[in-house]
N, C-alpha and C positions, 0 to 999 in steps of 0.2 A: 482071146483076140477075135475068134469067130463070133463069139457072143456080142462083143462090142460092135462088130460089124453089123450084126443083126439089129442092134439098137440104133445104129445110125440110119440104116435103111428104114426102120420103123419111124424115125423122126421125119425123114423126108416124105414118107407116106402121109403122115399127119399134116404136114404143111400143104401137101397137094390137096388133101381132102377138106380144107377150111371152107366153109360156106361163103357165098358172095355177100356183098353189102346189101343192106335192107333197101327195098324199093323206094322208101320215102326219103332217102338221103340223097342229095345231089352230088355232083362230082367233087364239090368242096368239102364233103363230109358233114354238112350242116343239115339238120333235121327241120329247119325252118324256111326252106326254100319255096314251099307252096304258099299260095295266097289264099286268104280267107275269102269266101264268097258272101257278100252281104246281100241278103234278100231285101225286097222292097217292103215286106210286111213285118220283118223281125230285125232287131239290132244285135242278135246273138250270133255267134259263130261256133263251128265244131272244130276243136283242136285236133290236129293229127296225132297228138300224144295220147288222146283218150280212146278207149275202145268204143266202137259204134254204139253199143247199148249202154254205155256208162254215163252218158250225158244227155241232157234234154234242155234245149234253149240255152246252151252255154253252161249249164249247172248239172251236177250229178246228185242222185239221191243217196242216202246213207246205205240202204240195202244193196244197191247196185255196186257201190264201192267196196263193201265188205265181201260180196261174192267174188268179185274180181281178185281181191287180195288173197282169198282162201285158195282159189284155183292156182294162182301163181306160186303161193307158198308151198303147195303140194308138189309143184313141178320143180322147185329149186330147193336143194337140201340146205343151203346157207341161210335161208330165212329172210331174203331181201323182200321188200315190198314192190309194188307195181312201178313206182318211180325209178327205183334202182335197176329193175330189169329192163325198162325201156330206154333209160338214159346212160347206164354204165357201159363204157367201151370195153370192159374187161370181163364181164360176167355173162353176157347174153349168149356167148358161144359155148358155155359149159353144158348146154342141154344136148349137144351133139357129141356122143361118146366116140373116142378114137378107137382104132382096131386094137385088139388085145396084144400085150407084149409077148414076144416069143418065149418059149420055155427055156429056162436056163440050162446050160450044158451040164453033163454029169460032173461029179467032183473030180478035179484034176489030180494028177499024181504029184508027189512031193517035189518041189522045185528047190534047186540050190541057188546060190548067189549068182553064179555065172549064167545059169539058164534064165534067171529073172532079168539080169541085165540084157541078155540077148532078146528076151521077149519085149522089154521096154523099148529097145531100139527098133524092133519090128513094128511095135504099136505106134511109135512116133512117126516112122516112115509111112505107115498106112493112114493114120488119123491126122497127121499134121496139116495136109492141104485142107481137109474138111474144117478143122478148127480155125485156121487162118481165114478161110472164106466166111465162116460163120461170124467171126469177130468183126470182120470188115463190114459184113451185112448189118450187124447190130449197130455199129457206129454210124453207118450211113443212114439207117432208119431213124435212129435217135436224133441225128443232126437235122435230117429232113423234117422230122416231127416237130422239133423245136422251132425251126424256121417257119414251118407252116402254121404252128400255133401262134407265133408272134405276129405273122401276117394277119391271121384271123382276128387277133385282139386289136390290131391297128385298124382293120377294116370295120370291126364292130364299133370302135370308138368314133371313127369318122361318121358312120351311119347314125350313132347316137347323137353326135353333135349336130348332124344335119336334121335329125328328128326334132331335137330341142329348138333348133332354129326355125323349123317349118311350123311347128305347133305354136300358136300364140301363147304369150305368158299368162294370159288370164286364166287358162285352164290349169295352170300349175300353182295357183294361189291357194293358201291354206284354207281360206274362207270361201272357196268356190262352191256354189250351190246353184244347180239349174233352176231350183224353185225360187231363187231370189229374183225379185222384180227387176233390179238394175242389170244383173247378168243376162237375164232372159231378154230384156229390151235390147241389149247390145248384140245378142246373137240373132235376133229376129228383125234386124234393120232391113235386110234384103227382102224383096217382095217374092223372089223365086224360092219357094219353100223346098222344092226338090233339090236344087243345087246346095242349099244349106244342109240338107240331110246327107247328101253324098259327102260333103266336106267333113261333116262330123264323123261319119263312118270311116273316112280316110284317116283322119287324125287318130281315131281309136285303133285302127289296124296298124298304123305306123308305130304307135307307142307300144302296143303289145308285141309286135315283131321284135323291136329293139330290146324290149324287156326279156323276151325268151332267148335272144342271142346272148345277152349278158349272163343269163342263168346257165346256158349251155357251156359258155366258156369257163365258168367257175364250178361246174358240176364235178369235175375230176378232183378238185381239192376237197369238196364236201364228201365224196365217196371215200377218199383216202382217210379223212378224219373218222368216218364211220368205221372203216376197217381197223383203225388204231384203237378206237373205243372198244370194238368187239374183242380185240386181242387183249386189251387191258382187263375186260370183264372175265375173260378166260383165265388170265393169270391170277386175278384176285380170287376167283373161285377155287383154283388149285391151291393157292396159299391158305385159304380158309380151311380147306380139307386137311392140309398138312398141320395147321395149328390145332384143329380138333383132334387129330391123331396124337399129336404130342401131349395135349392135355389129358387124353385118356391114358396114355402111358404114365404120365406123372401121377395121376390118381391111383393107378395100380401100384406104382412104387411106394407112394405114401401109405397106402393101405397095408402093404406087406412088409415094409422096412421101417417107416418112421413112426406109425401109430403105436406099434407094440413097444418100441423103445420109449416113446413119450409117456406111456402109461406108467413106466417104472419111475421116471423123473417126477411125474405128477404125484405119485404116491409118496415119494420121499419129501417133496415140498409140502404135501398135505400134513405129514407128520410134524414137520417143523412148524407149520402154522398152528397146528393143534397145541403144540407145546407153548408157543407164544400166546395163544389165546388163553391157555390155562394160567400163565403168568399174569396176563392182563386181568383176568377174572379175580385172581388172588389180590392184585393191586387194588382193584375196584373194591373188593371186600375190605381191604385194609383202610382205604380212604373213607369208606362209609363208616367204619368203626371209629376212625380218627375223629370224625365230627362229634360223636357222642362222648369220646374220651376228653376232647377239649372242653365240653360242657361240664364234665365231672371235675376237671382240673380248675376251671373257673369257680366252681362252687366251693372248692377248698382254698381259693386265693393263691394257687400255685401258678402265678403268671409266667414265670420263667419257662417251666416245662410246657405250659400251654402254648406259649409263643414259639418254642422250639418245634413242637409238634405241628403247629400251623405252618411254619416255614418249610419243614420237610414235606408235608402233605402238598403244599402248593408247588414245591419243586417237582414232585412226582406228577402232579396234574399238568404242569407246563412242559414236562419232558416225555415221560412214558405214556401218559394218558391224554396227550394232546389230541383233540378232535373227537374224543369219546363222548357221545351225546348223553349217556346215562349219568355221567358225573359232572356235567357242565354246570349245574346249579350249585354243586358243592363248593366250587371255587368262590362263588358269590357269598355263600354262607360263611366260609372261612374269612373272607374279607370283612364281613360284618362283625365276626367274632374278634378279628384283629383290631378293628375300630373300637369295639367295646373294651378290649384289653388296653388299648391306648388311652381311652377315657378313664378307665379304672386306675391305670398306672399314674396318669396325670393327677387324678383326684387324690389318690393316696399319697403321692409325693408332695403335693401342695399341702395336704392335711398334716403330714409329718413335718414339713419344712416350717410352717407358720405356727405350729402349736395351737391350732384353732380350737382344740378342746379346752384351752385356757383363755379363750378370747374374752370371756366375760370378766376375767380378773385383770385384764390388761390395764384398765383405767384405775385400778386401785392405787391408793396414794403411796403405799410402800413399794410398789413396782415389783413385788415378788411373784406375781402371777405369770410373768412372761420370762421364760428361760432363754438366756442368750446362748448358752452352750448346748451342744447336741451330744447326748449320751451315746455310748457305744452301740446299744441295741437300735436306737433310732437311726444312727449313722449307717449301720449295716443294712437296715431296711431301705433307707433312702438310696444307698449305693446300689442295692440290688434292683430297685425300681428304675434307677437311672441307667443301669446296665441293660435292662430289658428294653427301655426306650432306645438306647443306642443300637442294640441289635436290630430293632425294627426300623432304624433310620429315622426315628421320630424324636430325636433328642432336641432338636431346635424347636419343634412344635411344642414339646413338653415345657421347655424353658419359656416359650412365648406365653403359654397358658399360665405358667407360674408367675410371669410378670403381670398378667392381668389380675390374678388373684392377689398379688402383693399390693398392687395399686388399690384394689378394693379394700384389702385388709387395712392398709395404712389410713385410707380415708375414714373407715369405720372406727379405727382405733383413736384417731384424733378427735372425731366427733364424740365418741363415748367418753374420752378423757375430759374434754371441755365440759360436757354436760355433767359428768360426775363431780369434777372439781368445783365448777361454778355452783352447782347445787349444794355441795358441802359448805362452801363459803357463805352462800346465802343462808343456809341453816344455822351456821355459827352466828351470823348477824341477827337472825331472828331470835335465836336463844338469848342474845344479849339484849335485844330491844323488846323481847317478849311479845312478838307480833302474832297475830292469828293466822289461820290457814289461807285466808283470802290473799294475804300479801304474798304467800309462797306461790300461789297459782299465778299471781300477777307477774312475779319475777321469772317464773318458769316459762311463761308464754313469750318472753322477749327473745330476740335473736342473740346468739352468743357474742356478736360484735358489740351490740349495745350493752350487754352485761359486762363484757371486758372493759369497755370504755368507762363504765360507772364504777369500776373497782378502785379502791385506794391503791396508792403506789406500793405499799408494803405487800398487799395481797397480790397485786400484779407481779411483783418480783417473786413472790412465792409460787405463783402460777408458772412463771418461766422456769423457776428452779425445779419444778416437777415435770414440766413439759419436755424440756431439753434432754434430761436423762432418759425419759421414756423413748424418745426418738433415737437416742444413741443405742439403747438396748435393742431396738428393732433393727437398726443398721448393723449392729454386731451380729445379730441372728442371721441376717442376710449375708454378711461376710463369711460366717461359718458354713452357710449353705454352699457358697462358692468353693470353699475348701473341700467340702464333701464331693462336689462335682469333679474336682480335680483328681480325686482319688479313685474315680471310676475305672480308668484304664488298668490300674494295678489290680483291682478286683477281677476284672475280666481276664487279664493275663494269668491270674492265679487260678481261676476256675477253668479256663479253656486254653491252657498254654499250648497244648499240642496242636489245636486247630488254628489258633490265631498266630502261631509262629511262622507258618508258611503260606497261608492263603492270602490272596490279593485283597480280600475284604477288609483286612486290617487297615489298609490305607483309607478306605472309605469311612470306616468308623473314626479314624483319627481326624479326618476332615470334618465329619459331622460334629465330633466333640469340640473341635476348634471353633466351628461356627456357633455351637451352643454356648461355649464359654464367652465368646465375644458378645453374643446376644445377652447373656446374663450380666456381663459387665455394663452394658448399656442400660439394662433394667436397674442395676444397683445405682448407676449414676442418675437415671431419671427419677428413681425413688428419692435419692438425696436432694435433687433439685425440687421435687414436689414438697418434701418436708421443709426445705428452706423457704419455698414459696409460702407455705402455710405459716411458718414462723414470721415471715415478713408481713403477712396480713395481720398476724397477731400484734406485731409491733406498731403497724400503721394505724390500727384502730385507736391507738392512744397518742398519735402524733401531735394532737393539740395539747396534750398534757406535758410534753417534753419541755416546752419552754418555761414551765413553772417548776421544773426540778432544780435541785442544787447539784453541785458537782459530785457529792457523795452518792446521791440517789442515781444519778446518771452513770456513775462508775459501776454501781452494782449491776445495772442492766447491761452495761457494756461488757463487764467481766464475764457474766454468765453466757451472754450471746457469743462473745469471742471464743470462749472455751468450747462451746458447742460447734462453732464453725471449724475450729482446729481439729477436734475429734472426728467430726463427720467427714472432713476432707481426708483424713488418714484412713478411715474405714472404706470410703468410696474410691480412694486412690485418685482423687482429682480435687481441684480447688473450685469452690463455689463462690461466685461473686455477687449473686443476687441479694442474699441476706446481708452480706458485708456492705453492699451499696445502700441497702435500706438503713442499716445501722449508722452508716456514715451520713446519710441524709438527715436522720433524726438527730444525730450529734450536731450536725450543722445547724439544725433548727434550734437546738439548745444553745449553741454558740451564738447564733444571731440574737436570741433573746438575752443571753448573758451580755453580749457586747452592747446591745441597744440599752440595756439597763445601766451598764457602766458609763456609756457615753452620756446618757441623761443625767446620771448622778454627778459625773465630773463636770459637765456643763453647768449644772445647778450650783455646785460648790464653787466653781470659778466665778459665776455671776454674783454669788453672795459673799465672795471673799473680800475682806477688809484690808488685805495686804499688810497684815501685822505679823511680826515674828511669833511663831508658835513654839511651844515646848515640844521636844521630840521624845516620844516614849522610847525606852530602852529596847523594846522589841524591834523597832525599825532599825536601830543601830545593829542589833544582832542579825537582822535580815540582810543588811548591806554587808556585814562582816562575813556571812555565809555564802555570799554571792547568789542570793535568791534560791538557795537550795533547801532551805528549811521552810516549813509551812508556817503561815501566820498563826494557826491554831496552836502549834507547839511552842510558839514564842510567847503566848499569853500567860503561861504558867511556869513556875519554877518549883523547886523542891520546897515543900511546906507552904505551897500556895502564896508565896511572897510576890508582891507586885514589883514589876520591874521599875527601876528609877527612871526619872525623866532627865533629859539633858537639853541644853539650849542650842548648842551647835551640833551639826552632823559631821562626824569625823570619817573621812574617806581615805583609805590608804593610797599612797602614790607609789607606783612601781616603776623601776627603771626598765630599760630594754632587756637587760639580762634577767629580769624577774625579781630582783632584789627590791625590798621595800625601802624607799628613801624618805618617807615621812607621811604626813597626813594633810588632807585639805579639809578645812572647816567650812560648813555651809549653814547659813541661817535660812530657815525654811518657813513657809506658810502652811496652813492646814490643808490647802488644796494639793500641795506637793506631797504631803504625807498620804493623802487619799490616792494620788496617782501611784505612789510606790506600792501601796497595798493592792491596787488593781493590777499592777505589773506582776506582783507576786502571784496573784490568782491566775493570771494568764499563763504564767510559766508552770504553775501547778496543773492547769488544764492541759497544757502541752505534754507534761509528763504522764498524765493519766489518760489522755485521749490522743494517742500518737497518730491515730488514723486521720485526724483533722489537724495535724501539726502545722501544715502550711497555711491553712485558714486561720489558725490562731495567730500565726506570725503576722499575717496581713491585718488582722483585727487589732493586734497590739500596735502595729505601725500607725493605723488610723487613730488609735487612742492617743499616741504621742503627738501626732500631727494636730489633733484637736486641742490638746493642752497648749501646744506652741502657738497655734493661730488664735485661740481664745484669749490666752494671756497677753498676746501682742495687742489684740484689739481692745482689751480692757484697760491696759496700762499705757502703752504707747498711743493707742487710739483714744484714750481717756473715756472709754465707755463705762468704766467702773464708777464714774461720777453719777451716772444715771442708775446703773444696776445695783450698786452697793451703797449709794448715797454719800460718796466721798465729796469733800469740798473741793479738793484739787488733788493732782498727782504730784507728789513730792519726791525728793531724792530717796527716801527710805523705801517707797513703793518700787521705784526703779531698781534699787539695789536688791531688794528681796526677790523681784522677778528674775534678775540676773543670777542670783544665788540658786534659785530653783532650776533655772535652765542649766547652770553649771553642774548641779548635782545630776540632772538627767544626762548631760553630756558625758559625765564621768562614768555613769552606770550603763550607758548603751553598749560598750564592749562586753560588760559582764552579762547583760541580758542576752546579747547575741550568742555568747558562749554557752549560756544556760539552755537557750532554745536549740542550739546546734546539736546538743547531745540527744535531743528528742525528735530530730528530723531525719528522714532518710537522706542518703548522700545525693540523690537526684534533686532534692529540694534545697541544697546548700546555696544555690544561686540566689534564692529569695532573700538570703541574709544581707545581700547588698542593699536592700531597701533601707536598712538601718544607717548606712553611710549617708544616704540622702537626708534622712531625718536628723542625723548629727550635724550635717552642714546647715540645715535650716535652723537648728538651735543655735549654732555658733553665729550665724548671720543675725539672728534675733538678739543675741547677746551683744554683738558689735553695735547694733542699732541702739541698744540701751546705753552703751558706753558713749556713743556719739551724742545721744540725747542729753546725758549728763554734761558733756562738754558744751553742748549748745545752750544749756541753762546758764552756765557761767558766761558764755559769750553774749547771751542776751542781757546779762547784767553789766558786763564790762563796757560794751560798746556804747550804750546810752549814757552811762555814767561819765565816761571820758568825753563824749561828744558834748554833753551838757556843760561839762567843766570848761571846755574850750570855748563854747559859745557864751559863757557867762562873763560878767565884768572882770572876773579874775584874770582873764587872759588879755585885758587891755593894758597898753604900755603905761598909762598914767595912773594905774591903780597903785596907791601908796599903802595898801593894807599890809599887815605883818605877814611875813613869809612863814607858812606853816602847812601841815598836811590837811587837806580839805576833808570835811566830815563825810562827804559822799564816798571819797576814796577809802576812808576808814570803815565805813559801813560795808562797802564792797568787799574789802579784804576780810572783814569779820564774817560775812556770809560764805566766802570761800573757805575760811578756816572751819566754819561750822560744817560745810559739806565734806571737808576732809575728815573731820571727826566721825561723822555718820558713816562715811564709806569705810573708814578704818575699822569701825565696829561691826560692819556687816560684810564687807568684801574681803577677799584675800589680798594680801599685801601686794602681790604682783599686779593684780587687776587694779588696785587703787593707784599704784605708782604709774601704771600705764595711762590711766585716766588723767592724772594730774600732770603728767608730762605733756599730754595734749592740751590741758588747760594752760600750762605755762607758755606753750607756743601761741595759744590764743591771746594771752596777755601781751606777749612780745609783738605780735602782729597788729593788734588793735592800738597799743600804746604808740608804736611807731607811726601808725596811720594818722593818729590825731595830734601827736606832739612834735613830730619831726619837723614839719614845715614851720610851725610856730617857734620851735627851738632855734632853727637856723636864722630866721628873719627877725626874731625878737631881740630886745635889749637884754642887759644883764639881769634885770629884775625878773623878766619872764623866764629866762634860762634858770634862774635860781629857784623859782617856783616849780618849774617842771622837774628840775633835778630833785627837789624835795619830795614831790609826789612819786616819782619813779623809785627813789631810794626807799620810800616806805613800802611800795609794792614789792620791790625785790627783797627787802628784809622780811616781810611777812611770808612771801612765797618760799623763800629759802629756809624759813624756820619750820616749814611743814615737813613732816617725816616722809622720806622717800625722794625729795627733790634735791636738796644739797646746794652747794655753791655753784654748780654748773647750770642751774636753772636760769633762763632768760639772760644769758651772757651778752646778747646783742643790745640789751637795755643799759649796759654799763656806759655806753656812749653819752647818755644823758647825765649820769652821776659824775662823770669825770670832770665836767665843767664846774 
């Protein structure tokens, strides 16, 4: 307590010994109260803040400022500069040292808790008044200082405002320059130069004083910031020293504790790296040796082991030796060797697949040089090569290369075959004709198309018979290759069962094999299409010759081609329509020529027809009896080469609805009708032999029947036969024979339809309805002929009776004897003659139908001419009419087929 009292007294002493304020500060505490003195000869002033020797003309030299700062720095231990010493309100009193502190009292005795409490009460009683007065003094001084500082700031702001208001604005412009002519002229307007100089000096002093006041008011903040920066520098320096010490300690710990342990771990890791390096070097050695080993295996044609070694080596390079620079080029070399193996595998597989060692014998006529079957050894080699390609993932590429080779092989085989076969045929011709060598050169220089076109049909058929089997053998070989490719998975599973059973690579190989098989199927199909295209070209070279062939020759070409189409379709597992379309077109060409020839022949025979009844050879009767199922050639001969007898009438069996035969119809025919029957037989034979054009044959046959109908109608009913055949007139016999010919055709149309139906596909059955139209046309033609016969009698009856009525015979005063007129007798004689002719030529039913119509004509015309005369006439006239009518009735009813019922309406005249 006594020591604390001494400290208090020491504090009071320090307060009393504080030096007075500086003489240059006025009562307000401002250091800017003194005025500058402006001399008349200089515009500078001496600032009270500068030392007397530090400035000259308002400016200080560098040497004087440096010396002043060194003197002040030696006086002040804190290192402030001259500005801080002269302007800081806190630091300029530190140069006056206070009296020393009193010595502390000796160490006190041990104090207890009670004694300490008593001491604190005594201290509070003693020091309490001093502490309270000190606190109150500090609060008052701080409050007064703040108020005073605020008043000073307000005063300074008012003075600054007054300064800015007093000094003109021109002096504050940014581009103000006394040297500027305009500014200088404005300043020198007044004549009194001394007043202007004083005014400028006054403006300068006023601005500087206000500027210094503002600096003084803000100096405390500047010095506080400087103190803060100095403190921060001290703290940063201490922190740097601590960081440096910590780093040194860490370094010592690392040296003594970490480095020694790290050496042990480094040595262990180095051993591991050395072992890994040794393994890498061994792998590198193995890889380097593998390259030479692959070359040795390739020299021995051991592709499987070479491929396996390449695969394993590449796997090592891609996994264990990845990134090793010394073996980087080995992978490229192995890739090149793998490509070489791929080429060798593809070449060997193609060589074994196509038997190219026997390619020169392919074109031989006996076709024994090209084996269709693959022996066991060749199949084993091909399977092994395919398995190697499958392991490489190049199965599809190998099959593609095989497809290219197959295309080239087939092209060359066809070319060699044609050259060989055509040369051989030319040599045979030359041996027969004994030509010299020049002719041989001339034939050999021609193109194969020209040479094929010039062949005889027999040789061409022989060429086809050799060409198609050769193509079938090639397709059989390709089909056997497909079977060999399908056996590849079995061989792989047998050789590598343990590896292919679990690995995922088995799926990839199955996909590759599936793609390869699909590719090969396309190759087989494209090869078949190419061969069919070449066969089509071979046939089309002789398209102009097909119209000159007969049915037997065409059938030979058709059979051999159709057999090839069927066999090739089975081998290639698809249908080819190109060659079939070509064959169909050529067959249509033949059919067009055949049909045109028949139309021409039938038209010529009809125009030359005399319409006389012809004898019917027995072969035609047999043809009708067989329902057009027997060929005309087979009907021309019998056992012992006996000629078939001839008949006058054609007997056609009549069948009831239940199929039972009810009798025969007889037909009297002309030679043109026999020709038509023969042509119908040939058309049906063509339909049976050439089913591919059955619908066309049906249409051609319909056209043939329509031609016969229309031509015969024009010749007989149209009387064109008078000009074409030289007939004098068209008589009843002509009409009857035409009707008989039409009747025969009408009766045979169902038979022809049934015969053609058996040779047509079901989708073409609708075309058979065309025969119904033809049948209706024939029936209509036949009805017109019957009407024509009736019209002939009508043309005789009407003028005869009209002339009789107009003659004197019909006069009431005619006293001639009552008898049958000669004209009536002649008319009835002609009617009876027609009846006899029709009875000999027509069927009884047709004859009766015609004469029933004739009887109706007699009744109608007789009533037309006699009825009015009979009613109005006298008894003599009635007697005459009755006599004529009675004669007509007796003669008509005497004709076979009419009877007593004919012309019953004329009995009215006979009753009188």
